[in-house]
C-alpha positions in Angstrom: -53.8 87.9 112.4 -52.0 90.4 110.4 -48.4 89.4 109.6 -47.5 91.9 107.0 -46.5 89.1 104.6 -46.5 90.3 101.0 -46.5 94.0 101.9 -43.5 96.2 101.2 -42.2 97.7 104.4 -39.0 99.8 104.0 -38.7 100.5 107.7 -38.8 96.7 108.4 -36.0 96.1 106.0 -33.9 98.9 107.6 -34.4 97.3 111.0 -33.5 93.9 109.7 -30.4 95.4 108.1 -29.4 97.1 111.4 -29.8 93.8 113.3 -27.6 92.1 110.7 -24.9 94.8 110.9 -24.9 94.8 114.7 -24.6 91.0 114.6 -21.6 91.3 112.3 -20.0 94.0 114.4 -20.2 91.8 117.5 -18.3 89.0 115.7 -15.4 91.3 114.5 -12.3 90.9 116.7 -10.8 94.0 118.3 -7.5 93.7 116.3 -9.6 93.5 113.1 -11.5 96.6 114.1 -8.3 98.4 115.0 -7.0 97.6 111.6 -9.6 99.6 109.9 -8.5 103.0 108.5 -11.4 104.8 110.3 -10.7 103.3 113.7 -11.5 105.4 116.8 -8.9 104.3 119.4 -10.4 106.3 122.2 -13.9 104.8 121.6 -12.4 101.3 121.7 -10.5 102.1 124.9 -13.8 103.2 126.5 -15.5 100.0 125.4 -12.8 97.8 126.7 -13.0 99.6 130.0 -16.6 98.5 130.2 -15.8 95.0 128.9 -12.5 93.9 130.5 -12.9 90.4 129.1 -11.7 91.7 125.7 -8.3 92.8 127.1 -6.6 89.5 125.9 -7.4 90.5 122.3 -5.4 93.6 122.7 -2.4 91.8 124.1 -2.7 89.2 121.3 -2.7 92.2 118.8 0.7 93.2 120.1 2.1 90.1 118.5 0.5 90.8 115.1 2.7 91.0 112.0 0.6 93.9 110.8 1.9 97.2 112.1 -1.5 98.9 112.1 -2.8 96.2 114.4 0.3 96.0 116.6 0.6 99.7 117.2 -3.1 100.3 117.2 -3.5 97.8 120.1 -0.6 99.5 121.9 -2.3 102.9 121.5 -5.6 101.5 123.0 -3.7 100.0 125.9 -1.9 103.3 126.5 -5.2 105.2 126.6 -6.6 102.7 129.1 -3.5 103.1 131.3 -4.2 106.9 131.4 -7.9 106.6 132.2 -8.1 103.3 134.1 -4.7 102.1 135.2 -6.1 99.7 137.7 -7.4 97.6 134.8 -3.9 97.0 133.5 -2.1 96.7 136.8 -2.4 92.8 136.8 -0.4 92.8 133.5 2.4 95.0 134.9 5.0 92.3 134.3 3.9 91.9 130.7 4.6 95.6 130.1 7.9 95.2 131.9 8.9 92.5 129.3 8.0 94.9 126.5 10.9 97.1 127.6 13.1 94.4 125.9 11.0 94.2 122.7 12.8 94.3 119.4 10.2 96.8 118.3 11.2 100.3 119.4 7.6 101.6 119.3 6.5 98.8 121.7 9.3 99.9 124.0 8.0 103.5 123.9 4.5 102.3 124.6 5.7 100.2 127.6 7.7 103.1 129.0 4.6 105.4 129.0 2.2 102.7 130.3 4.5 101.7 133.1 4.8 105.3 134.3 1.0 105.5 134.4 0.8 102.2 136.3 3.4 103.4 138.8 0.8 105.9 140.2 -1.2 103.0 141.6 1.6 100.5 142.1 0.6 99.4 145.6 2.9 96.4 145.4 6.0 98.4 144.4 6.4 96.3 141.3 8.3 99.2 139.6 11.2 98.7 142.0 12.1 95.3 140.5 12.4 96.7 136.9 13.6 100.2 137.6 17.1 99.5 136.4 15.8 98.1 133.2 13.4 101.0 132.8 16.2 103.6 133.2 18.6 101.8 130.9 17.9 103.8 127.8 18.9 107.1 129.3 22.6 107.1 128.3 21.7 106.4 124.7 21.9 105.7 121.8 18.2 106.3 120.9 17.1 109.8 121.6 13.3 109.2 121.5 13.6 106.2 123.8 15.7 108.2 126.3 13.4 111.1 126.2 10.3 109.0 126.9 12.2 107.2 129.7 13.2 110.5 131.3 9.7 111.9 131.1 8.4 108.7 132.7 11.1 108.6 135.4 10.1 112.0 136.7 6.5 111.0 137.1 7.6 107.7 138.7 9.7 109.6 141.3 6.8 111.9 142.0 4.5 108.9 142.6 7.2 107.1 144.6 9.4 109.7 146.4 11.7 107.0 147.9 13.0 106.3 144.4 13.8 110.0 143.7 17.5 109.8 144.5 18.1 106.8 142.3 16.2 108.3 139.4 18.1 111.6 139.9 21.4 109.9 139.5 20.3 108.4 136.3 19.0 111.7 135.0 22.3 113.4 135.7 24.0 111.0 133.3 22.5 112.8 130.3 25.4 115.2 130.0 27.6 112.2 129.2 25.1 110.4 127.1 25.8 109.4 123.5 23.0 110.0 121.0 23.2 110.4 117.3 24.2 114.1 117.5 25.1 116.7 120.0 21.8 118.4 119.3 19.9 115.2 120.2 21.7 115.4 123.6 20.6 119.0 124.0 17.0 118.0 123.4 17.2 115.3 126.0 18.9 117.6 128.5 15.8 119.7 128.3 13.6 116.7 129.1 15.9 115.9 132.0 15.5 119.5 133.4 11.7 119.1 133.3 11.8 115.7 135.1 14.2 117.0 137.7 11.7 119.8 138.3 9.0 117.2 139.1 11.1 115.3 141.6 13.3 118.0 143.1 11.3 118.4 146.3 12.1 114.7 147.1 15.9 114.8 146.4 18.0 114.5 149.5 21.1 116.2 148.0 20.0 119.0 145.8 23.3 120.6 145.0 24.3 118.3 142.1 20.9 118.9 140.6 21.2 122.7 140.8 24.7 122.6 139.3 23.4 120.4 136.5 20.6 122.8 135.7 22.9 125.9 136.0 25.1 124.4 133.3 22.1 124.2 131.0 21.9 128.0 131.0 24.8 127.7 128.6 23.1 125.1 126.4 23.2 125.8 122.7 19.5 124.9 122.4 17.3 127.9 123.4 14.4 125.7 124.5 16.7 123.9 127.0 18.1 127.2 128.3 14.5 128.4 128.9 13.6 125.3 130.8 16.7 125.7 133.0 15.9 129.3 133.7 12.4 128.4 134.8 13.7 125.6 137.0 16.2 127.9 138.7 13.6 130.6 139.3 11.6 128.0 141.1 14.3 126.0 142.9 17.6 127.9 142.6 19.5 129.5 145.4 17.7 132.8 145.1 14.3 131.1 145.3 15.3 129.1 148.3 16.7 132.2 150.0 13.5 134.1 149.4 11.5 131.1 150.8 13.6 130.9 154.0 13.2 134.6 154.6 9.5 134.5 154.2 9.3 131.6 156.6 
């Protein structure tokens, strides 16, 4: 029987090396893999979607002292929430708790993930934490408020019965206190976009129209443009044209 013993076989050595490398890769934890500079977050999200048993490793990574691991695991979870929200829905309450995190970036991630989960929220879990979710809108952190406002519009679109409550929160932005007046002008632009998303579900549209009309005088050009687009779509002239065509 020929065994090949004593005969050089480069291909055999390469195969053996591949086996050893694959074996090592299987023993590397997800957080350790995420810590690598060359990490591909999207590829890891796809793999976890196929292997849900590895989800606890991502949640464990959120508690890491190493920012690359903490925020890398958060990014993977965010990608999963976009592609396969049902996988993360059982952990809804955990993301709700992250809204209280001392780490601002974890708060931002939770805001985005929860808005993605709201689309499939068959048990209406978002209702119980909505006040907490909307809390950052009045300030003082502009980025947290902007992320919240973007998420709130999408939540209202997924759950129209929450549109009026969310609208009342969005209309507070004119009185919000951020670091500068320009920060408030930026956030006002985000508010106009979110009001656009939920406008068809608002029972009392007049305060919304008035709010957006005031943004035509906003000192930030981008916010002015957003207000003009909104009013072209939903303003009195647009509604009048719609009723005449009907």
